[in-house]
Backbone as JSON Lines, residues from 0, in Angstrom:
{"i":0,"aa":"M","n":[-52.58,157.08,-64.37],"ca":[-51.48,157.33,-63.51],"c":[-50.63,158.46,-64.09]}
{"i":1,"aa":"S","n":[-50.06,159.22,-63.25],"ca":[-49.29,160.35,-63.69],"c":[-47.84,159.98,-64.12]}
{"i":2,"aa":"N","n":[-47.37,158.83,-63.74],"ca":[-46.01,158.41,-64.1],"c":[-45.9,157.77,-65.48]}
{"i":3,"aa":"G","n":[-47.05,157.57,-66.2],"ca":[-47.0,157.05,-67.55],"c":[-46.89,155.57,-67.61]}
{"i":4,"aa":"I","n":[-47.04,154.85,-66.51],"ca":[-46.91,153.41,-66.45],"c":[-48.35,152.84,-66.41]}
{"i":5,"aa":"D","n":[-48.59,151.92,-67.34],"ca":[-49.86,151.25,-67.4],"c":[-49.95,150.14,-66.35]}
{"i":6,"aa":"P","n":[-50.85,150.21,-65.36],"ca":[-50.86,149.16,-64.33],"c":[-51.25,147.77,-64.88]}
{"i":7,"aa":"I","n":[-52.1,147.81,-65.91],"ca":[-52.49,146.49,-66.53],"c":[-51.28,145.85,-67.21]}
{"i":8,"aa":"A","n":[-50.5,146.68,-67.91],"ca":[-49.29,146.11,-68.55],"c":[-48.32,145.58,-67.51]}
{"i":9,"aa":"N","n":[-48.23,146.25,-66.35],"ca":[-47.39,145.72,-65.27],"c":[-47.82,144.41,-64.79]}
{"i":10,"aa":"I","n":[-49.14,144.26,-64.56],"ca":[-49.72,142.99,-64.08],"c":[-49.49,141.9,-65.14]}
{"i":11,"aa":"N","n":[-49.74,142.18,-66.38],"ca":[-49.58,141.2,-67.43],"c":[-48.13,140.79,-67.57]}
{"i":12,"aa":"S","n":[-47.19,141.76,-67.4],"ca":[-45.78,141.41,-67.55],"c":[-45.26,140.58,-66.39]}
{"i":13,"aa":"L","n":[-46.02,140.47,-65.32],"ca":[-45.61,139.66,-64.19],"c":[-45.75,138.18,-64.43]}
{"i":14,"aa":"D","n":[-46.49,137.82,-65.45],"ca":[-46.74,136.41,-65.7],"c":[-45.57,135.78,-66.48]}
{"i":15,"aa":"P","n":[-44.72,135.08,-65.77],"ca":[-43.55,134.46,-66.46],"c":[-43.92,133.39,-67.43]}
{"i":16,"aa":"I","n":[-45.07,132.74,-67.23],"ca":[-45.51,131.69,-68.15],"c":[-45.77,132.28,-69.52]}
{"i":17,"aa":"K","n":[-46.43,133.45,-69.56],"ca":[-46.67,134.12,-70.82],"c":[-45.39,134.51,-71.52]}
{"i":18,"aa":"R","n":[-44.39,134.9,-70.74],"ca":[-43.07,135.22,-71.34],"c":[-42.48,133.99,-71.98]}
{"i":19,"aa":"L","n":[-42.55,132.86,-71.28],"ca":[-42.02,131.66,-71.91],"c":[-42.76,131.22,-73.11]}
{"i":20,"aa":"E","n":[-44.12,131.43,-73.1],"ca":[-44.92,131.11,-74.26],"c":[-44.51,131.99,-75.43]}
{"i":21,"aa":"R","n":[-44.24,133.25,-75.19],"ca":[-43.82,134.15,-76.25],"c":[-42.44,133.7,-76.83]}
{"i":22,"aa":"L","n":[-41.51,133.28,-75.94],"ca":[-40.25,132.78,-76.4],"c":[-40.42,131.53,-77.29]}
{"i":23,"aa":"Q","n":[-41.26,130.65,-76.84],"ca":[-41.54,129.42,-77.65],"c":[-42.21,129.78,-78.96]}
{"i":24,"aa":"S","n":[-43.13,130.72,-78.96],"ca":[-43.82,131.12,-80.17],"c":[-42.81,131.77,-81.13]}
{"i":25,"aa":"N","n":[-41.91,132.6,-80.64],"ca":[-40.9,133.19,-81.5],"c":[-40.03,132.12,-82.11]}
{"i":26,"aa":"Q","n":[-39.64,131.12,-81.32],"ca":[-38.84,130.04,-81.84],"c":[-39.62,129.23,-82.9]}
{"i":27,"aa":"A","n":[-40.87,128.99,-82.68],"ca":[-41.69,128.24,-83.64],"c":[-41.83,129.03,-84.91]}
{"i":28,"aa":"D","n":[-42.0,130.35,-84.84],"ca":[-42.12,131.15,-86.02],"c":[-40.82,131.14,-86.82]}
{"i":29,"aa":"Q","n":[-39.68,131.13,-86.14],"ca":[-38.39,131.07,-86.84],"c":[-38.22,129.72,-87.53]}
{"i":30,"aa":"V","n":[-38.71,128.66,-86.94],"ca":[-38.6,127.33,-87.54],"c":[-39.5,127.29,-88.8]}
{"i":31,"aa":"K","n":[-40.73,127.84,-88.7],"ca":[-41.63,127.83,-89.85],"c":[-41.06,128.64,-91.02]}
{"i":32,"aa":"N","n":[-40.39,129.72,-90.7],"ca":[-39.77,130.58,-91.73],"c":[-38.42,130.01,-92.2]}
{"i":33,"aa":"G","n":[-37.99,128.92,-91.62],"ca":[-36.71,128.32,-92.03],"c":[-35.51,129.1,-91.5]}
{"i":34,"aa":"E","n":[-35.74,129.95,-90.54],"ca":[-34.65,130.77,-90.07],"c":[-33.74,130.03,-89.13]}
{"i":35,"aa":"A","n":[-34.29,129.24,-88.22],"ca":[-33.46,128.55,-87.24],"c":[-34.2,127.35,-86.64]}
{"i":36,"aa":"E","n":[-33.39,126.43,-86.17],"ca":[-33.95,125.32,-85.43],"c":[-34.27,125.76,-84.01]}
{"i":37,"aa":"P","n":[-35.24,125.18,-83.34],"ca":[-35.47,125.55,-81.94],"c":[-34.26,125.09,-81.13]}
{"i":38,"aa":"D","n":[-33.7,125.98,-80.37],"ca":[-32.47,125.71,-79.64],"c":[-32.76,125.92,-78.16]}
{"i":39,"aa":"F","n":[-32.7,124.84,-77.38],"ca":[-32.98,124.89,-75.96],"c":[-32.01,125.83,-75.26]}
{"i":40,"aa":"Q","n":[-30.75,125.75,-75.63],"ca":[-29.72,126.63,-75.04],"c":[-30.03,128.04,-75.25]}
{"i":41,"aa":"K","n":[-30.47,128.42,-76.48],"ca":[-30.78,129.83,-76.79],"c":[-31.99,130.29,-75.99]}
{"i":42,"aa":"I","n":[-32.99,129.42,-75.85],"ca":[-34.14,129.81,-75.08],"c":[-33.77,130.06,-73.65]}
{"i":43,"aa":"L","n":[-32.95,129.2,-73.06],"ca":[-32.52,129.38,-71.71],"c":[-31.64,130.65,-71.57]}
{"i":44,"aa":"N","n":[-30.75,130.9,-72.5],"ca":[-29.93,132.09,-72.44],"c":[-30.79,133.35,-72.52]}
{"i":45,"aa":"D","n":[-31.75,133.34,-73.41],"ca":[-32.62,134.51,-73.53],"c":[-33.41,134.74,-72.25]}
{"i":46,"aa":"A","n":[-33.9,133.67,-71.62],"ca":[-34.64,133.79,-70.39],"c":[-33.78,134.31,-69.28]}
{"i":47,"aa":"I","n":[-32.54,133.84,-69.2],"ca":[-31.64,134.29,-68.13],"c":[-31.27,135.76,-68.38]}
{"i":48,"aa":"K","n":[-31.04,136.15,-69.62],"ca":[-30.76,137.55,-69.93],"c":[-31.96,138.42,-69.51]}
{"i":49,"aa":"D","n":[-33.12,137.95,-69.76],"ca":[-34.35,138.67,-69.38],"c":[-34.43,138.89,-67.88]}
{"i":50,"aa":"V","n":[-34.11,137.83,-67.16],"ca":[-34.08,137.92,-65.66],"c":[-33.05,138.91,-65.24]}
{"i":51,"aa":"N","n":[-31.9,138.87,-65.84],"ca":[-30.81,139.79,-65.51],"c":[-31.25,141.24,-65.74]}
{"i":52,"aa":"V","n":[-31.89,141.47,-66.86],"ca":[-32.33,142.85,-67.2],"c":[-33.37,143.31,-66.11]}
{"i":53,"aa":"Q","n":[-34.27,142.39,-65.72],"ca":[-35.29,142.78,-64.72],"c":[-34.62,143.04,-63.38]}
{"i":54,"aa":"Q","n":[-33.59,142.25,-63.02],"ca":[-32.89,142.48,-61.75],"c":[-32.21,143.86,-61.78]}
{"i":55,"aa":"K","n":[-31.52,144.16,-62.88],"ca":[-30.89,145.46,-63.02],"c":[-31.89,146.63,-62.98]}
{"i":56,"aa":"D","n":[-33.05,146.43,-63.63],"ca":[-34.06,147.46,-63.61],"c":[-34.58,147.68,-62.21]}
{"i":57,"aa":"A","n":[-34.75,146.6,-61.44],"ca":[-35.24,146.76,-60.08],"c":[-34.2,147.51,-59.2]}
{"i":58,"aa":"V","n":[-32.95,147.18,-59.37],"ca":[-31.89,147.86,-58.63],"c":[-31.83,149.34,-59.0]}
{"i":59,"aa":"Q","n":[-31.95,149.62,-60.32],"ca":[-31.95,151.01,-60.78],"c":[-33.15,151.77,-60.19]}
{"i":60,"aa":"A","n":[-34.31,151.13,-60.15],"ca":[-35.5,151.78,-59.59],"c":[-35.29,152.1,-58.1]}
{"i":61,"aa":"E","n":[-34.67,151.17,-57.39],"ca":[-34.37,151.37,-55.97],"c":[-33.41,152.54,-55.8]}
{"i":62,"aa":"D","n":[-32.37,152.59,-56.64],"ca":[-31.4,153.69,-56.58],"c":[-32.07,155.03,-56.91]}
{"i":63,"aa":"D","n":[-32.91,155.02,-57.94],"ca":[-33.6,156.24,-58.34],"c":[-34.55,156.73,-57.23]}
{"i":64,"aa":"F","n":[-35.19,155.78,-56.54],"ca":[-36.11,156.18,-55.48],"c":[-35.32,156.75,-54.32]}
{"i":65,"aa":"A","n":[-34.17,156.14,-54.0],"ca":[-33.34,156.64,-52.91],"c":[-32.77,158.03,-53.22]}
{"i":66,"aa":"A","n":[-32.53,158.28,-54.5],"ca":[-31.98,159.56,-54.91],"c":[-33.07,160.62,-55.1]}
{"i":67,"aa":"G","n":[-34.33,160.21,-55.01],"ca":[-35.45,161.13,-55.17],"c":[-35.9,161.33,-56.61]}
{"i":68,"aa":"K","n":[-35.38,160.54,-57.53],"ca":[-35.75,160.67,-58.96],"c":[-37.14,160.08,-59.2]}
{"i":69,"aa":"I","n":[-37.53,159.1,-58.39],"ca":[-38.83,158.47,-58.48],"c":[-39.57,158.7,-57.15]}
{"i":70,"aa":"S","n":[-40.79,159.19,-57.25],"ca":[-41.53,159.45,-56.03],"c":[-42.6,158.38,-55.74]}
{"i":71,"aa":"N","n":[-42.82,157.51,-56.77],"ca":[-43.87,156.51,-56.63],"c":[-43.26,155.2,-56.18]}
{"i":72,"aa":"I","n":[-43.44,154.9,-54.88],"ca":[-42.9,153.67,-54.3],"c":[-43.52,152.43,-54.9]}
{"i":73,"aa":"H","n":[-44.77,152.54,-55.37],"ca":[-45.45,151.38,-55.95],"c":[-44.69,150.88,-57.19]}
{"i":74,"aa":"D","n":[-44.19,151.8,-57.99],"ca":[-43.46,151.4,-59.18],"c":[-42.2,150.63,-58.79]}
{"i":75,"aa":"V","n":[-41.52,151.1,-57.74],"ca":[-40.3,150.41,-57.28],"c":[-40.63,149.04,-56.78]}
{"i":76,"aa":"I","n":[-41.72,148.9,-56.01],"ca":[-42.13,147.6,-55.47],"c":[-42.52,146.65,-56.58]}
{"i":77,"aa":"I","n":[-43.25,147.16,-57.57],"ca":[-43.63,146.3,-58.69],"c":[-42.44,145.77,-59.42]}
{"i":78,"aa":"R","n":[-41.48,146.63,-59.69],"ca":[-40.27,146.19,-60.4],"c":[-39.5,145.17,-59.57]}
{"i":79,"aa":"A","n":[-39.39,145.4,-58.29],"ca":[-38.69,144.44,-57.42],"c":[-39.41,143.08,-57.36]}
{"i":80,"aa":"E","n":[-40.75,143.09,-57.27],"ca":[-41.49,141.85,-57.27],"c":[-41.4,141.12,-58.57]}
{"i":81,"aa":"K","n":[-41.45,141.89,-59.68],"ca":[-41.35,141.3,-60.97],"c":[-40.0,140.57,-61.14]}
{"i":82,"aa":"A","n":[-38.94,141.22,-60.66],"ca":[-37.6,140.63,-60.73],"c":[-37.5,139.41,-59.82]}
{"i":83,"aa":"A","n":[-38.13,139.5,-58.65],"ca":[-38.07,138.34,-57.71],"c":[-38.82,137.15,-58.31]}
{"i":84,"aa":"M","n":[-39.97,137.39,-58.9],"ca":[-40.74,136.31,-59.5],"c":[-39.99,135.7,-60.68]}
{"i":85,"aa":"S","n":[-39.33,136.49,-61.48],"ca":[-38.57,135.96,-62.59],"c":[-37.43,135.09,-62.1]}
{"i":86,"aa":"L","n":[-36.75,135.57,-61.05],"ca":[-35.65,134.8,-60.5],"c":[-36.13,133.46,-59.89]}
{"i":87,"aa":"T","n":[-37.25,133.53,-59.22],"ca":[-37.82,132.28,-58.65],"c":[-38.17,131.3,-59.73]}
{"i":88,"aa":"L","n":[-38.79,131.76,-60.82],"ca":[-39.13,130.88,-61.92],"c":[-37.86,130.28,-62.54]}
{"i":89,"aa":"T","n":[-36.85,131.08,-62.7],"ca":[-35.62,130.66,-63.29],"c":[-34.97,129.57,-62.39]}
{"i":90,"aa":"M","n":[-35.01,129.77,-61.11],"ca":[-34.42,128.77,-60.18],"c":[-35.21,127.45,-60.2]}
{"i":91,"aa":"E","n":[-36.54,127.55,-60.33],"ca":[-37.36,126.35,-60.4],"c":[-37.1,125.6,-61.69]}
{"i":92,"aa":"V","n":[-36.91,126.3,-62.81],"ca":[-36.62,125.64,-64.08],"c":[-35.25,124.99,-63.99]}
{"i":93,"aa":"R","n":[-34.28,125.69,-63.41],"ca":[-32.93,125.09,-63.22],"c":[-33.03,123.86,-62.35]}
{"i":94,"aa":"N","n":[-33.78,123.88,-61.28],"ca":[-33.94,122.7,-60.43],"c":[-34.55,121.54,-61.17]}
{"i":95,"aa":"K","n":[-35.53,121.81,-62.03],"ca":[-36.16,120.76,-62.82],"c":[-35.15,120.15,-63.83]}
{"i":96,"aa":"I","n":[-34.34,121.0,-64.4],"ca":[-33.32,120.52,-65.39],"c":[-32.29,119.63,-64.67]}
{"i":97,"aa":"V","n":[-31.86,120.09,-63.52],"ca":[-30.9,119.3,-62.74],"c":[-31.5,117.95,-62.36]}
{"i":98,"aa":"D","n":[-32.76,117.96,-61.89],"ca":[-33.4,116.73,-61.53],"c":[-33.53,115.78,-62.71]}
{"i":99,"aa":"A","n":[-33.87,116.32,-63.88],"ca":[-33.98,115.49,-65.09],"c":[-32.61,114.9,-65.44]}
{"i":100,"aa":"Y","n":[-31.55,115.72,-65.37],"ca":[-30.19,115.22,-65.65],"c":[-29.81,114.1,-64.68]}
{"i":101,"aa":"K","n":[-30.14,114.3,-63.4],"ca":[-29.81,113.26,-62.43],"c":[-30.56,111.96,-62.71]}
{"i":102,"aa":"E","n":[-31.85,112.12,-63.12],"ca":[-32.66,110.94,-63.42],"c":[-32.08,110.19,-64.66]}
{"i":103,"aa":"I","n":[-31.64,110.96,-65.63],"ca":[-31.06,110.33,-66.83],"c":[-29.77,109.59,-66.47]}
{"i":104,"aa":"M","n":[-28.95,110.2,-65.59],"ca":[-27.71,109.6,-65.18],"c":[-27.93,108.3,-64.39]}
{"i":105,"aa":"R","n":[-29.09,108.18,-63.73],"ca":[-29.39,106.98,-62.91],"c":[-29.93,105.84,-63.78]}
{"i":106,"aa":"M","n":[-30.26,106.13,-65.04],"ca":[-30.84,105.09,-65.9],"c":[-29.85,103.99,-66.22]}
{"i":107,"aa":"Q","n":[-30.34,102.77,-66.25],"ca":[-29.49,101.63,-66.58],"c":[-29.51,101.45,-68.11]}
{"i":108,"aa":"L","n":[-28.37,101.22,-68.65],"ca":[-28.3,100.95,-70.1],"c":[-28.29,99.52,-70.45]}
């Protein structure tokens, strides 16, 4: 491609499960090295920040395309889809967390 973007890297970066596995792997490596305990809140914050960065990147790509700085519409669409998939995954994780919280609150002691 003439724009310097590797299509295989774009396809691989679309997999949010691999991103979560990398986050978990990084956390496990830190625990092995004695650097930090695995922190659920930190993992969620990092994931949300990543989604935010992808959303901003998609908006920037749209603005650049509208301004004529990017001529490849495929790149813009890929960035937008990547951001949409990340947001969808984040919302599903949030829904599961809320469901788990509600289930815990319904438990009899």
